DRENMI-119728 format. One record per residue: residue number from 1; residue in three letters; x negated, z, y of N, C-alpha, C in turn. Coordinates in pm, whole numbers, plus 32768, in hexadecimal, padded with zeros to 4 digits. Last residue first. Example, Ala and Ser with C-alpha at 12.3 -4.5 7.8 and 13.67 -1.06 7.14 Angstrom:
# residues 2
[2, 'SER', [7AFB, 82C4, 7F1F], [7AA9, 82CA, 7F96], [7AF6, 8313, 8003]],
[1, 'ALA', [7AD9, 830C, 7DC7], [7B32, 830C, 7E3E], [7AD8, 830C, 7EB6]],
//
This chain:
# residues 100
[100, 'ASP', [1B7D, 6805, 98E9], [1B92, 688D, 991E], [1C16, 68C4, 98F2]],
[99, 'VAL', [1AD4, 6758, 97F1], [1B4E, 6762, 9840], [1B5F, 67F2, 986C]],
[98, 'ILE', [19D4, 6687, 97A5], [19F2, 6714, 97BE], [1A68, 6719, 981D]],
[97, 'ILE', [1965, 65B0, 96BC], [19C8, 65BC, 9726], [19ED, 664F, 9732]],
[96, 'PHE', [183D, 6516, 9668], [1889, 6592, 965F], [18E5, 659B, 96D6]],
[95, 'VAL', [17BC, 6412, 95B3], [1800, 6435, 9630], [1851, 64B0, 9616]],
[94, 'ASP', [1681, 63A8, 9531], [16FF, 63F4, 9522], [1737, 6415, 95AB]],
[93, 'GLU', [15E9, 627E, 94D1], [15FB, 62E1, 953A], [1682, 6326, 9526]],
[92, 'ASN', [15B8, 6194, 9444], [1575, 6210, 941B], [157C, 627C, 9488]],
[91, 'LYS', [15F3, 60BD, 9558], [15E1, 60D0, 94C8], [1594, 6151, 94AF]],
[90, 'LYS', [169E, 6159, 966F], [1640, 60FB, 9634], [163A, 6114, 959E]],
[89, 'SER', [17FD, 617D, 96C5], [1777, 61AF, 96A7], [1721, 613F, 966F]],
[88, 'MET', [1918, 61D0, 978F], [18C9, 6171, 9741], [183E, 61AA, 972D]],
[87, 'PHE', [19E8, 624D, 981C], [199D, 6296, 97B5], [1952, 6237, 9758]],
[86, 'TYR', [1A5D, 61E5, 98F8], [1A8B, 61B1, 9878], [1A40, 61EC, 9801]],
[85, 'ASN', [19EC, 626D, 99D3], [1A7D, 6257, 99CD], [1AAF, 622C, 9945]],
[84, 'GLU', [18D6, 628D, 99A8], [1927, 62FA, 99E0], [19BD, 62E6, 99C6]],
[83, 'ARG', [187C, 6198, 9939], [1863, 6217, 98F4], [18C1, 6285, 9925]],
[82, 'ALA', [18CA, 60E1, 99FF], [18FE, 60D5, 9977], [18EB, 6157, 992A]],
[81, 'PHE', [1830, 613D, 9ADA], [18C3, 613B, 9AE1], [1900, 6137, 9A56]],
[80, 'LYS', [172C, 610E, 9A78], [1757, 6196, 9A9B], [17EF, 61A0, 9AA0]],
[79, 'GLU', [1734, 5FF5, 9A63], [171F, 6048, 99EC], [174D, 60D8, 9A06]],
[78, 'LEU', [1755, 5FB3, 9B71], [17B9, 5F8A, 9B0E], [17AF, 5FDF, 9A90]],
[77, 'ASN', [1669, 6015, 9BDD], [16E8, 604E, 9C08], [1758, 602C, 9BA5]],
[76, 'ASP', [15B8, 5F68, 9B5B], [15AD, 5FF9, 9B46], [162F, 603F, 9B6F]],
[75, 'ASN', [15F9, 5E6D, 9BBC], [1619, 5E8D, 9B30], [1610, 5F23, 9B13]],
[74, 'ASP', [1685, 5E14, 9CE8], [161F, 5E6A, 9CAB], [164A, 5E92, 9C1E]],
[73, 'THR', [1758, 5D71, 9D3D], [16CF, 5D50, 9D64], [1666, 5DA0, 9D1A]],
[72, 'LYS', [184C, 5DD4, 9CE2], [182A, 5D48, 9CC7], [1797, 5D2B, 9CE0]],
[71, 'LEU', [184E, 5ED9, 9D40], [1851, 5EC1, 9CB0], [1829, 5E32, 9C8E]],
[70, 'GLN', [1850, 5EAD, 9E55], [17DF, 5EF3, 9E18], [17DA, 5ED9, 9D81]],
[69, 'ASN', [194B, 5E35, 9E6A], [18D4, 5DE9, 9E90], [1857, 5E2A, 9E54]],
[68, 'LEU', [19EA, 5F0D, 9E20], [19E9, 5E94, 9DCD], [196F, 5E3F, 9DEB]],
[67, 'LYS', [19BA, 5FB5, 9EFB], [1994, 5FE0, 9E75], [198D, 5F68, 9E16]],
[66, 'SER', [1A27, 5F19, 9FC9], [1998, 5F39, 9FCC], [1968, 5F67, 9F42]],
[65, 'SER', [1B31, 5F15, 9F70], [1AE6, 5E97, 9F7E], [1A50, 5EB2, 9F81]],
[64, 'ASP', [1B7A, 6020, 9F7F], [1B74, 5FDF, 9EFC], [1B26, 5F5B, 9F01]],
[63, 'ARG', [1B6E, 6044, A097], [1B1D, 6097, A03F], [1B0C, 6054, 9FB6]],
[62, 'GLN', [1C2C, 5F88, A0EB], [1BA2, 5F7D, A118], [1B44, 5FCB, A0BC]],
[61, 'ILE', [1D11, 5FEF, A06F], [1CE3, 5F69, A04D], [1C51, 5F57, A076]],
[60, 'LYS', [1D24, 60E6, A0F4], [1D11, 60E3, A063], [1CDC, 605A, A036]],
[59, 'LYS', [1D57, 6090, A1F9], [1CDD, 60DC, A1DB], [1CBE, 60D9, A146]],
[58, 'ILE', [1E50, 6016, A1C8], [1DE0, 5FC7, A1FE], [1D5D, 600C, A1E2]],
[57, 'TYR', [1EE7, 60EF, A174], [1EC8, 6086, A114], [1E59, 602A, A147]],
[56, 'TYR', [1EF2, 6186, A263], [1EBB, 61C0, A1E8], [1E91, 6152, A188]],
[55, 'ASN', [1F74, 60D3, A30F], [1EEA, 60FD, A32C], [1EA7, 6137, A2B1]],
[54, 'LYS', [206D, 60CA, A28B], [201E, 6050, A29C], [1F8C, 6073, A2B5]],
[53, 'GLN', [20C4, 61CF, A2A7], [20AB, 6199, A221], [2052, 611C, A229]],
[52, 'GLU', [20E2, 61D6, A3BE], [2084, 6230, A37C], [2061, 61FD, A2F0]],
[51, 'VAL', [21AC, 6118, A3D7], [212A, 60FE, A417], [20C0, 6158, A3D8]],
[50, 'LEU', [227C, 619A, A353], [2247, 611E, A31C], [21BF, 60FA, A358]],
[49, 'MET', [22A7, 6272, A401], [227F, 628C, A378], [2241, 620F, A33A]],
[48, 'GLU', [22FB, 61E8, A4E5], [2281, 6238, A4EA], [224D, 6254, A45D]],
[47, 'LYS', [23EB, 6179, A480], [237E, 6121, A4AE], [22FA, 616D, A4B0]],
[46, 'LYS', [2482, 625D, A458], [245F, 620A, A3E5], [23EA, 61AE, A409]],
[45, 'ASN', [249F, 62AE, A561], [245C, 6305, A501], [242E, 62B6, A487]],
[44, 'ASN', [2531, 61D4, A5C3], [24AC, 61F1, A5FA], [245D, 624B, A59C]],
[43, 'LEU', [261E, 61EE, A530], [25CA, 6178, A51C], [253D, 618D, A554]],
[42, 'ARG', [267E, 62E0, A596], [2662, 62D3, A508], [2605, 625D, A4ED]],
[41, 'LYS', [26A3, 6299, A6A5], [2645, 6304, A681], [261E, 62FA, A5EE]],
[40, 'ARG', [276A, 61D4, A687], [26E8, 61B2, A6C4], [267F, 621A, A69D]],
[39, 'GLU', [2839, 626F, A621], [2801, 6202, A5D0], [2778, 61D9, A606]],
[38, 'TYR', [286B, 6319, A6FB], [2843, 634F, A679], [2800, 62E4, A623]],
[37, 'TRP', [28C0, 6262, A7BF], [2849, 62B4, A7D4], [2815, 62EA, A74F]],
[36, 'SER', [292B, 6129, A72B], [293F, 61AD, A766], [28B9, 61F7, A774]],
[35, 'ASN', [2958, 602E, A6CB], [28EA, 6042, A72A], [28F3, 60CB, A76D]],
[34, 'GLU', [2A3E, 6030, A63F], [29C2, 6028, A5F1], [2947, 6034, A64A]],
[33, 'SER', [2B0F, 612F, A6E1], [2AE6, 60A6, A6C0], [2A66, 60A6, A66E]],
[32, 'PHE', [2B4A, 6238, A726], [2B81, 61FF, A6AC], [2B51, 6173, A689]],
[31, 'LEU', [2AC9, 6297, A815], [2ADC, 62ED, A7A0], [2AFF, 62A3, A71F]],
[30, 'SER', [2AAC, 61D5, A8DC], [2A42, 6239, A8CA], [2A51, 628B, A84B]],
[29, 'ILE', [2B97, 613D, A8C6], [2B15, 60FF, A8B2], [2AAA, 6168, A894]],
[28, 'TRP', [2C5C, 6200, A902], [2C5E, 61B8, A883], [2BD4, 617D, A864]],
[27, 'VAL', [2C12, 6249, AA04], [2C16, 62AE, A999], [2C10, 6269, A911]],
[26, 'PHE', [2C33, 6156, AA87], [2BAE, 6193, AA7E], [2BA8, 61FF, AA14]],
[25, 'PHE', [2D4E, 612F, AA65], [2CED, 60CD, AA34], [2C64, 610D, AA22]],
[24, 'ILE', [2DB7, 620A, AAED], [2DD2, 61FA, AA5D], [2D6C, 6199, AA1F]],
[23, 'VAL', [2D5C, 61CC, ABEF], [2D31, 6247, ABAD], [2D46, 623D, AB16]],
[22, 'SER', [2DE7, 60DA, AC1C], [2D55, 60DE, AC20], [2D1F, 615A, ABD7]],
[21, 'ILE', [2EF0, 612D, AC11], [2EBF, 60CE, ABAD], [2E26, 60CF, ABA8]],
[20, 'ILE', [2EF0, 61D2, ACF4], [2F12, 6209, AC6F], [2EDD, 61AD, AC01]],
[19, 'TRP', [2EB4, 611D, ADBF], [2E5C, 6190, ADA4], [2E75, 61C8, AD18]],
[18, 'TYR', [2F8F, 6072, ADAC], [2F07, 603E, AD98], [2EA4, 60AE, AD7A]],
[17, 'LYS', [306D, 6119, ADE3], [305F, 60D9, AD61], [2FD2, 60A5, AD47]],
[16, 'HIS', [30CE, 61AF, AEB8], [3047, 61CA, AE85], [302B, 6185, ADFF]],
[15, 'VAL', [31D1, 6152, AEE7], [3170, 6153, AF54], [30E2, 615E, AF1E]],
[14, 'TYR', [324E, 6176, ADEE], [324A, 60F2, AE2C], [31DD, 60EB, AE98]],
[13, 'LEU', [3239, 6288, ADC5], [31F8, 622B, AD68], [31EA, 61A0, ADA5]],
[12, 'PHE', [32D9, 62DF, AE9C], [324C, 6307, AE93], [31FF, 62A7, AE38]],
[11, 'SER', [33CE, 6272, AE54], [338D, 6245, AED0], [32F9, 626A, AED0]],
[10, 'LYS', [33FD, 62FF, AD68], [33F3, 626E, AD67], [33AC, 623A, ADE4]],
[9, 'VAL', [340B, 6403, ADCD], [33A3, 63E1, AD6B], [338F, 634A, AD67]],
[8, 'GLU', [34EE, 63EB, AE6F], [346E, 6410, AEAB], [33FA, 63EB, AE4E]],
[7, 'ASP', [35AF, 63B3, ADAF], [3590, 634F, AE15], [350B, 636C, AE59]],
[6, 'ILE', [35B2, 64A7, AD2C], [3589, 642F, ACE3], [3564, 63C0, AD46]],
[5, 'ASN', [361E, 654A, ADF4], [3599, 6565, ADC1], [3561, 64EA, AD76]],
[4, 'ASN', [371B, 64E3, AE07], [36C4, 64DE, AE7C], [3633, 64F1, AE50]],
[3, 'LEU', [378E, 6526, AD1A], [3771, 6499, AD35], [3713, 648A, ADAC]],
[2, 'ASP', [372C, 6630, AC51], [3758, 6609, ACD6], [372E, 6578, ACF1]],
[1, 'MET', [379E, 6673, AB0F], [3737, 6648, AB6B], [3774, 661A, ABEE]],
//
């Protein structure tokens, strides 16, 4: 190796050390840190999925709450629910279950 060439590299590094360190820092932060672009994108996707699940469960809770309110207030609805879901019957009544 030529010593003159090594001195040129050293002088270049010395003159531009702040720029080189800044570039290395930004590359490290953007690609390898826990706040990287990839990690942010992954967390945003997860957040969107969780928001969709939250909305689904809120609608399901509202639907079930209204159905529960109907079952608590009306005996006819309660009887219909028991017959359809638990195959309950009155005295002297036969229940036929037809499966497709």
